[in-house]
N, C-alpha and C positions, 0 to 999 in steps of 0.2 A: 201397434205391432201385433201380428197374429201369433198363434201358438207355434212352438218349435216342433221339429220332427227329427231331432238327433237320435232319440231312442228308436224311432221307426227305421231310421237308416241303419242303426246297429243291428236290429233284428233282420232287416232285409238282407244285408250283406252276409250274415251268417246263413240265412236260408238259401241264398243264391250259391254260396260256397258249398253247402251241403248238396244241392242239386248237381253242381259240377262234379263233386266227388262221386255221387251215385252214377252219373252219366259216364264218367271215365271208368269206373269200376265195372259197370255193365259192359262197356266196350272191351275192356281188357280180357274178359272171359270169352270173347267171340272173335277178336280181330284176326287170328290166324285162319279160322274157318271162313271168314267173310272176305278178308282183304289180303291174306298172305299169298306166298308164291303158289301154294297148292289149295288156295281158297276159291270161293265161287267167283268173286270179282277182284282179282289182284290189283292192288293200287299201282304196282310197278307197270303192269301192262297198260293200265288206263293212262298213266302219265306218258308212256311211250307213244300212244296213239295221239294224245294231244300235241306232243312235241313234234311229231311228223306232219301235223296239219296246221301249225300256227307258227308265228314268229316270236321274238323275245317278249312280246306283249302278253304272252301266256302266263308269265309270272305275276302279272297284275290281274288278268282275267281269272286265273285259278290260283290264288295265293295259297301256298301249302308248304309246310316244312318238309314234306316228303319229296320235294324236288331235290333235296340234298341227299336223302337216303330213304329208300322205300323197301328195305329188306325186312324180313320177318322180325328180326331183332329190333329194328328201328321202330316198326309199327307198334309192337308191344311196348317198347320203351317209351314211346310218346304217351300211350295210355297210362302207363304206370307213373310217368312224370306228372301227368294231369291229376292223378289221384294225390300225389305228394303236394303239388302246388295248391290244390283245392283244400287239402287238409291244413296246410299252413295258413291259408286265408281264413279258414274257419276258426282257428285259434288266435288270429289277430296278428300274424307275423307279416310285415311288409305287404299289406293287403293290396295296395295298388299294383305292385309289381307281380304278385302272385296271380291276381285276377287277370292281368294283362297276359301273362303266360298261359293261363287257362283258356283265354279267348283265342290266342294264336294256335294253340294245339287243337282245340275243338274245331276251329275254323278249318284246320288242315284235314281233319276227318270228314267234315261236311262237304268240302270241295272236291274230295277224291273218292268218297265212299259210294258214289253213284246211287243205285236204287235203294241201298240199305241205309242211306243217310239223307233221305229226301222228305223227312217228316216235319210238320209245322212246329212241333215242340223243339226240334233241333235248332231251327231258325230263331224261334223265340228265345231260346237260351242264349244264342249269340247276340241278339238284339239287347236283351237285358244285361248280358255280360259286358257289352260295350258301354252302355249307359251307366253301369255301376262304376266305371273307371273315373267318373266325375264326382263320385260320392265318397270314395274311400281315401284314407290318408296314404301318402306316398313315402313315408319315412321307413327306412330299412331297419326296422326294429319291431319288437313285440308291442302291440297297443291293444291288448285284449279288452280293456275297460274304457277306452277313449273313443269318442265319435264326435265329429263336427256336425252341427246343424246345417244341412244342405241348403244352398241358395234356392229361393222360391222358383227360379227358372228351371233348375234341375228337377225339382219335384214335379213341376208342371209337365216335363217330358214323360215322367213315369205315369202321370195321370192320362196323358194323351195315348200312350201305348196301351194302357188298360182299356181306355175308351175304344180304341181301334180294335183290340182283340175281341171284346164283347160285342160291340155294335156290329162289326162286320160279320161276326158269326151269326147274328140274327138276320142281317141283310141278305146274305147268300142263301139262306133257307127260303126266303120269299122270292128271290130273283132266279133261283135255279130251275123253276118250273115243276118241281116235285109237288104233286097235288097232295101227298100225304102230310106235308107241313101245313098246307092251307086248310085241309079238312080236319086237322088236329089228330090224325091217326098215326103219326110218325112213330111214336113211342110204343105202339103195339107191335112194331117190327124190331125196334132197336135192340132189345136185350138179348135176343137169340141170333141176330145177324151181325152184331158187332164183332170186330176182329178176334178178341180173346175174352169171352165172358168169364165171370168168376162164379163161385158157388152160390152167391145170392141171386144172380141174374135170372135163373129159371123161376124162382119163387116170386120175384117182382113181375116177371112176364105174365104170370097167371093171375095177377090181380084183375079186378073188373076193368073192362075197357074204358068205362067212363073216367076212371082214375087216370089212365094214360092220356086221355083227351085233356083233362084238367092239368096234368103235369106238362103237356105240350104247350098249352096256353100260358102257364106260368113261366116256362122257358122263354117264350117270346117277350113276356113282360120284363123279365130280368135282362135279356140281351138287347132289346130294342128301347126299353123305357128307362131302366135304371142308370145306364151309362151317363145320361145327361146330368144326373145328380152329383157326379164326380166333381164337377166344377163349381158346386155350391158348398162351401166349407161346412155350413151348419147342418147340411143334409147328407154328408158323406157316409154317415152310419147306415143309410138305407142301401146304397149299392154294396157297402161292405158286408152287410148281412146277406143280401141277395146273392152276390157272387160267391160268398163262402158256402152258402147252402147248395148252390148249383154245383160247385166244384166238389164238395164232399159227396153229394149224391152220385155224381159220375164216378168218383173214386171208389165208393162202396159197391157199385154194381158192374164195374168193368175194370180191365187192366189197361189203363191208358198211360203207362210208363210214368215219367216224371212230370207230365203235362199239368196235372191237377196241382202238384206241389209248386210248380212255377207260378200258376195262377194265384194260388193262395199267398205265395211270397209277394207277388205284385200287389195284392190287396192290403198288405201291411201298410203301404203308403197312405191308405185311407184313414188311418188312425194317427192322431197327433200325440205328442208326448203327454198331453192332458189325460188321454185314455190310459197310457201305459203307467202313469204315475198312480193310478188307482189300484194297481197291482203291486204287491210287495216284491220289488226287484232288488232289495238290499243285498241278497247273496251275489248278484252280478256285479255290484259296485261300479256301475257304469258312470263315467264322468263325461259331461257334454261341454262343448265349447261353441260359442256363437258363430253364426254364418258370417262369411266375409261379405262386405258391402257390395262389391262388384266382382264377378268372375273374371279370371284372366282372359286375354284375347283368344287363346287357343280354345278354351272352353266355350266362350261366346260364339265363335265361328262354328264349332262342331254342333252346338245346340241349335243354331240357326239352320244348319243343313238338315238336322234331324227334324226340326219343326216343319220345314218345307216338305220333306219326304213323307212325314206322317199325315200332313194335311192332304197331300196328293192321294195317298192310299185310301184315306177315309172318305174323301169326296169324289173319287174317280167315277163313281156311278153317274154323276151329273155332268161330266165333261163330254163334249163332242169328241168323236173318234179322232178328229184331226189334231186336237190338243194332245191327246194321249200319244199319238204317233210322234208328235214333235218332242215330247218328253222322253221317248224311248231311248235315244242315244245317251241321255243323262243317266237313266236307270241302268243301262248296260255298262256304263263306265264304272259304276260303284257296286254292281250286283255281286261281285265276288267277295265283298267284305261282309255282306249280310248284316249291315248295321240298322236297316229298317226294311220291313217287309209287310205285305198285306196278309191277312189271315181270314179264315172262313171255315169253321169246323162243321161237319155233318151237313154239308150243303144238300146232298141227295141221300135219302135214306134207302139203304139196301133192303129189299123186301123178300129175299130168299137167301139161303146159305149154301152156296156151292162149295165143296171142299175137294181139293186135289189129293188123291191117294196115290202115292208112288209104290209100284210093285216091281219086284225083281224075280228073276228065275234063272236057273242054271241049265234048264232043258227046253224052255219055251212052252211047257205044259203046266208045270206046278209053280204057282206064283205065291210070293210072300210079301207082306206089306212092311214098309218102313214106318216106324212109329216116331212121330215128332214129340218133343218134350211138352209142348203147351197147347198147340192147336188141336181141335177135335179130330180124333181118329177112332180109337176104340169107343164104342157106344156106352161102355161101362165106366169110362174114366170121368171122374168128377172134374168140372172146369176148375182150373187152378187159380191160386192167388200168386201172381208173379210180379206185379208192379211194386215198386218203381223201376225194377229191372225191365229192359225191353229185349226180348228174344227176337232179334231183327229178322232172322230167317223165317220164323213162324209168322211174323207180321206180314212179310212180303208174300208168303204163300196165300194169305187171305186176299191180297190184291190181285195176285196172279189168277186166282179162280174166277175173278170178275171179268176177265177178258181172254181172248184166244191165245194160243201158244205163240203166235207170230208177234204179239205185242209184248212178250216177256222173254227177250233174248237171254237174260240171266238164267232162266229156268233150264235151258239146254246145257248151260255151263254147269249147273248143279248136277244134272244127269251124268255129265262127263266125269265129274269128281266122284260120283257114286260108282261108276264103272271102274274107276281107278282105286276105289275103296280108300280114298284120301282120309287118313285119320283126323286131319284138321277139320274136315267137313262132317264126318260121321260123329265126331264128338258133340256136334250141335244137335244131334238126334237123340231120342230116348232109347231107341233100339235099332241096331244094325243087324238084320237077319243074315247077313253075309259076312260076318266078322272073320270067318275062317277062309273064305274064298270069294273072289269078286263075282258078281252076277254076269252072266253072258247076255241076258236080255233085260231090258227095262221098259216099263210103260207107265203112263199116268192116266188115271181115270177120274171122272167127275161123279161125285155123289152129292145128293141133296140131304142136308142135315136139318133136323128140327129137334127141339126139346121134346121129351116124352111128356108124361103127366107128373104131377106132384106125387101121386100114388105110386107110380113106377119108380120114381127116384127114391122114395122113402122105403118102399117095400122090397124092391128088387135091386136097387142100386143102378138102375138103367137110366142114364141121363139123356141119351140121344137116341133117335131113330134115324135111319138113313136108307136111301134107295139109290141104286145105280142109275145115272142119267145117260152116260155115254163116255166116249174116249176123249181125253184131253190131248193126248199125243199118240202118234203111231207107236208100234213096238220098235224099239231101237236095239240093235244087236252089236255087241262089242266086236271090233275088228279082230 
């Protein structure tokens, strides 16, 4: 009989509950500006569009609690309820039911949040949230100090998800065609072109180039080599150390929301109870119970489905296109649940930093800039520390700058809200230069941003240098 993993399950469930709590709290601060009636992409309008173009199958294709009520009060209420349920799961109350409710509520946001809820960590949170339902107790009572040793098949699914996450992140780098990954120069661009750098990023950026090349090579070793050790019990400490170091390095040099915390939570499964027992956990007073011999039929069926899906995602690079096309109806049928998905982070390295600067005017001659809370704007603003919170408007502005206006329909809706001086939207900004009167004219311009030098940062407090590249949009005039 192999080592038990009840303590690993105990720590993982608490870590997942904490990430849920952070994710819902982050959303609660933004939902009105992003998804409310006067927000950038109202959920109510989105659902009306879906309703007018689909049949009753829409409730399965786009499962969401917002079909019942998508008012501003309901949207905020769902986020607040998510905070409550995650908090109860964290302290051990009816964990199965609380995590099920968290899954349903977060799924509702992901399926209706459009551009602002399209990130891989949102999908990963749902996948792990669903899988966690087979680990937690379903008794409607407090069980803060009790955890069952999960069946080996359930643990195996967590291992497979971790393998998929890390291995595919390495595969996409090699298959994307981006030469900077192949010549090991990718990280010479990463720190200043990433969506939201933090204060440490410029100092890491100015390290010698050979160090970035070595770090890129180590990244490939971790993502492409170490995942295979997950399935060798005696060697799981190797990927545990490697994945942890990679996640912590990303966490320390950028603002990647709760993604790194999710990855670290998943790595908990690589440690058995033998490891945790070396640490003095007596204050926690955790009691463990043995695993059941055979999972119930519902669990077995669900695990079988997840196994098939994960194997498809992990090995799809080797399938003929005809096989993938044949599987597409199956994928489409369950896509709305987000219980299993492919991943692939940093596939193509961005090699410059275009930034959209929105300007407004009352006379068409004198223009004033809108300042965002976190993305680069003022060249003297220090890159912030904002993770694990995700300022989703700031993030989406980074993606919008990588493509033309016609590919970002949501951006024009943002400008409409600025013309209206919508308080729900302007509260997402650092500064609204038209707080007393709405602008008559709006335009968006593209600037190229780069870090200055270490000397400029330390001596003058000048973190960025920028130059005007051109117009991102025409000048819009309020009717």
